[in-house]
C-alpha positions, 0 to 999 in steps of 0.5 A: 297112357299108351294106345292099348290102355287108351282104347280100353278107356274109350271102351269103358266110357262108351259102355258106361254111356250105353248103360246110363242111357238104357237104365235111365230110360228103363227106370224113368219111363217104366213102360209096362210089358205088352204082347210077347213081352208080357208072356216072357216076363211072366215066364221069368216070374214062374222060374224065379218063384219055383214053378219052373217054365210053366203055363203060369206065363199064359195068365190066370186061366192057365194051370200054372203047374203045367210045363210049357215050351211055347216060347224059347226059355232063354230070355225068361231064364236069364231074367228069372235068375236076376228076379230070384236074386234081386226080387221081382221089380220093374227096375230089375228088368231094366237092369238086365236089359241095360247090362246086356245092352251096355256089354254089346256096346263094348263088343261093338267097339272092340270088334270095330277096332279090329277092322277100322281106325280108332275114330271109326270104331268110336263113332260106330260104338257111339252110334250103337250106344245112343241108337233109340231103338236099342235104348228102348228095347233094352228096357223091355222084356223082349229077346232082341237085346239078349239075342244080339248080345250073344250073337255079337259075343260069338263073332267077337270070340271067333274073330280073336287073332288070325284063327280062333283058338280052342278056347275061343271056339268053345266060348263062341259055341256056348254063346251060340247055344245061349242064343239058340235058347233065346231064339232057336234060329241061331242054331242055323249060324252054328255051322256058318260063323266058324267058316269065316275066319281064315284057314284051310277048307279042312280047318274051317270044316273042323271048326264048324263041326266042333261049334255045331256039336257043342251047341247041339250038346248044350241044347239037348238037355232042354230037348229031353225035358220037353220030350218028358214034360210035353206031348212030344219032342221039341228041340227048343220051343213049340211056336214055330208052326203057329208063327208060320201059319200066321203068315201063310193062312188065306187071310194073312196080310203080312202082319200079326193075326190071331189064329182061330179054329176056323183057320184049322186045328180045331180041337187039337190038344197039346203043345206039340200036336198044335205045333205040328198041326199049324205047321201042316196047315201052313205048308199046305197053304204055301204049297197051294199058293207059293207066290202069295206066301 
């Protein structure tokens, strides 16, 4: 067996190990979804059953027919697609996370081979395959595993060869677009990651423009949907203002806090209106006491 075939065999073995650990944990322990994970999982069920991305995710007190964009749609859409094909079951949730996590193991190994020795690449990928946090997260309906995979995929595609090909640029842009659907802050990386591979300043700027344009074009259909379905426009999701306020209101301590009417925004109706209100409340507190924030 030559060196290239041997390296791919090692990649396959590490990928299989990563999948076995994650899926074994997921079906063996079966930790029930909680906190954000419960909402993501309900969002996936809504998509799989034809309700679309709706307020079904917020529980029985919410109208399941009302559209939402409160949480980013990316992960619920991925899980919902598997639910639609395989059925709604805990093992399906574990399967999705295990597949995505195992593919990330493969990417870690192939990336490490480009910058280090086969031994070092093996250790790096083995460490990632067996890392307890990665194993546990893969079996939960949270966004970390999917977001990490698509970011790693974008880096892998941009790092193929001395300079990225046109196909690699498009592939990396699409990976970053999906990552943006999973967590909108990935959009900030679209103009930055293409600058890293070799090239003149002009070439790097062109790559950054192309990737960013593709990412934005891929996200715009969801933005249009939000503008039509909600009380205003949101590029991906509407929880940014609330998240900012949680860390900015006077009673914040750096941990999670439920926002109440006393914190501001009493009587404000509509997702976009609430998002804007909480953003205004947060920025007001930040400007008043930037050091504390």
